[in-house]
N, C-alpha and C positions, 0 to 999 in steps of 0.2 A: 565153281562160281558158289553160292550160295543163293541162297531167293533176295535176300537182305541185300546182300551186297550187289545183283544185277537189278535190282529195284534200283539204286544207290550212284551205278552208274548210266541206268536210265535217263535218273533225274539228273544228274551233272552235266548230259550227253544233250539230254532233253533247252537247259540254258544257256549252255556254251552254242547251244544255236541261234536260241532265241536275241541273247547279246547280240550273236554276228549278224542276224537277220535284223534287227535294228540297226545295227552301223553300217550295214547298205542299204540299209532302205534313206534312210540319213543320208549317207556320200551320196547318192539321186537325186537328188532334191537341186529344181525342183522337179515336178515330173508333170504337173500340169499347171495350169495357166495363175497363177497369181495379184490379187486382187488389192488395188492400193489406194486406203480408203481417203481421198484430202474432204477434208468438212468444210470448210467454200464452195462456193459457184462457179461453175467452170466460168476463165476470160479470169482474172486475178491472178495476181503473181503466186500466189502458191503452189493455182493447178497451170500456173502455166514451168516450174521449175519443179516441178510434181513429172509433167510430163513431160522435158527433157530427159531424166532420168531416169523416168518410164523405161523410153528406149535406146538406152543404152543397157538397162539391165535386161534387157528383152534377148539384145543380144550379144551378151555375156554370159548369158545363162541358158540361153537355148531355148526356154518358154514364155510366151508376154507376160507382158505385168502391164493389168491395166486401170487404168484406174476414175474408181468409180467417186464420184463428186452427191456429196451428203450434205451439202451447206441446212442451216438453218438453228438456232440461238448458237447465234459470235459461236462458231466451230465446235458446240456442244453437244448435235446429233449424232455425227460424221464419230468422234472422235468419244463417245458410246456407243455405236454401232461395231464398230472397232476393240474398245475393251472387254465387247461380249462376244465374238467370234472366236472363233475353235483354236488355240494356239496351236496351229498346227503348220506354220508359217506361211497357208495360204490366204493373209487376212491381214496387213499391215497398215497403217496410216499415218502418212503421209502430209506433217502439222507446222502450224508456224506457232516461234515461241509466246506469241499473243493469245494464244487461245491455251495452250495446254501453263502455261502457265501462271496468266493470270483471271482468266477463264470462275479456277475453282477462287476466290475471293473474292472476282466478281458479283459472281450469279449463286440467290444464296443456297440453289442446291443443282450445279455441275453436271450434278449425275455420274461422274468421275470418280478421281483419286488419279491424283499426277503422276505417282512412282507406284505407284501396290497397288494399280491397272494393267503394268506395263515392265513393257522389254527393251531401253535405252539400242538403239541399233545401230545410229549414226546419223551424229547432225554433220550433214551434206553441203549447206551452205550460208550465207551471211548478206543482210539485206540495209543498204545502208537509210539514215533516218539524218533529217537535215533542216536547220529553223533555217527559214527560209523567210523574207517578206517581200510586202509592195516595196517598188524601188524608189520611191517617193516616201520611203522611213527614213525620220534623219538619222536612227543608227547605223554605222558600218561597220561594227562590231558588237559582239556578243558582251564585249564590258560597258562599253556606250547604250549597251539593251539598256542592259541593268542599272546601269546609271540615272538612264531616263523616266527606266518606272518607280527608281525607287524617291525619282524629285517629284512625280501625278499617281503615289498611291493608288491603287484604283481605275487607274483610265485609258493603260491599255488592255487591248483588247489579243487575245488571239482565240484560231479556229479549230475547231477536232473535228474528225468522220464522225465523231458523238460521245454520248456519255459514256469511259468507260476505256475509249479504243485509249490505242496505244500512243495516237496523238493525243488525244484527248492526255494518259499519265502520265509523258513526258514534260510538257507542259509542268504541271504538278511537283511533278520531279524538281523543272526546276526553279520551280516559286518557293520551294523547300527552300532548298541548296543555295539559290541564292540570298533571300531573304530582299524577296520583291511580291509584288501581289499586283497580277492581270484579273479579267476577269473572262470565265472560260466562254467560249463561245462555241455550240454543237449544234453540227450537223448531220442530216441523213448520206454518211457512206463522205469517203475521203473524197471523192469526184468533185462536189457544191462547195465544199468546203476553200480549197485550191481553186476552185473560182472565183469564189470571191473576195477569196486570198487580191489577186491578181487583179481585181476588179478597184481593187482598195475598198472595199467596204467592206472588209477585216482588219490589222493590219497585218499581220506575226501567224506561221504558224510553225506547226514541224508538220513533216511530210516525208514517204517515204519516195526513196531513188527514184523505182519506177513511176511516182503520177505526181512528180516535179519537175525531173529531169530538165524535160522538151524546156519546161517553159524557161529557166536557169538557163535553157545554149540560146533561147531569143532574148535575154535580159525581158521578160514581165514577171521574172520572180529572180533576188535576192538573198543569196548563202548569205548566212552570217557564221553555222556553226554545224558542225558533223557530232548527232550525237552520239555515235558511235566511240568507245572505248580510244581505239586507235585512227587514225586517219584513213582515208578512204583511199586507193589506189589508182580509181581513177579522175580523181580531186586529191592531189596532193598537197597543194597549197592549200586547202581552204582547213583552218585548226577546228581541233573539236573541240567542244562548250567545255569540257573536263580543262581544257590545258589552260582555262578562264576560273571557271564555280570548280577549284577538286574534290575532285570524286564524284563529280558527275560522267553520266555513260552508261549505258545500252547500248547491248548490238544485239539485235533484234536477232534470229534467225530460222531458217529449218530443216526439217528432222523424222529419222524413222524411227517407228516406235511398234516393237512385234506386242501383242497381249501376252499379257502376265501369265509364266507357266509353256511358253515355248522353246523348247531348249536347246540350252545354249549349243550346240551343233550347229545347230541352222542362223542362230541368231549372226556368231561368228562366222559364219559362209556367206551370209548378207549382205552383214559387216563388211567380209574382204570383197567383195562381188561391186559392191560400195565405191570404197578406195582405187582400186582398178579405172571406174569409173570414170569415178575422179581427174585420173594423170591425164584426158582427153581432153583434143585441145579444143573438140570442135564442142563438144562441154561445158568447155569454162567461159567458149562465146559464145553460148549460146545463154548462158547464164550472164553473161556480162547486158548481152540485149536485156536484159529483165532488170538490172539494174544490182542484181550479185553479184556477189565471190564466195567461190567455191573456198568450202573451209571443211575439212579434216576432223574428223574425233576414235574412236575406240568406243565399243558401249563400255566401259565401264568410266568413259573420261565421258561420255554425253550422257551417264547416270548421276553425273557425281554436277555437272554442270547446272542440271536441272533441281535436283533438293538444292543447289548455290542458289540461284534462286528464290526459288521459291518464299523465302521469306526475308524476305527484299522486297519483293513486286508485294508482299501484301502489307506492308507495309506501307507502300504506296497508297494502293487501292483506301487502307482503310485513311491514309491523312488526308483524301480527296475526298474523302466519303461520296465517289458513287457505288450504285450498286445495280444491280438488274436482277428484280421478280423472274 
């Protein structure tokens, strides 16, 4: 064999070995603990569902999945940290839709691009948002609330967890789509806002199921409708707002994303592991205690959902005039 042929043979052999080594390395993923950044504080709904999922992934993938809370700036601090992490599958983002598809329009500089900076892995759960009122409120349905608001424009008030929060923007969506005028009363957090609706100081609010369901069950709040696109299985008799206001509907989600550039085989492996974890009855029951319902998507479906939701929330934020520096 000529020297040139020997050189080409060596190069081809090295190349083949390199591809094989890479394939073996990806097949063995994960070989060390995986960090799951949660851009909210411990104890919240996103933190709770992330820990439920992390425990199942630890069981299924043979390595620890560790929740790392990085709260601040409405979720932007943790999201930026995940976006800048090494794209090797060992740092992931577990986030909620409001932080990912609303913050880029709500903040003058959120610090991340929700599409370019991430590889979507899977949406794994949705959460119900409820239109709740104080029991003394005269309207008994969404239709009656709209009629009341039209009869008394600007008189009705609704509480939210703060300017630009999902509670606030759902109220703005209802105002725009139903053609009504209500006054927004922002609070510092969901707990304070729901407490004042229970106390009768503000009559109306959009609240997540985790923050309001105990008050609903005790009769301290009444549900007029569900903000999600579809009726919630745990409340099958409660109509969606969209059944009255055509086109209204938003289903907040929880999802896992990896930094942009994470190898596709690792993304696929993670997505398959999440899908398997979601089949667990134990996980489903634990999610239900947090007001969450298991939801499954492929990476491609999750990416499409994010791209679909961004212009929608951009319009709603712009209409509301909400802005955070």
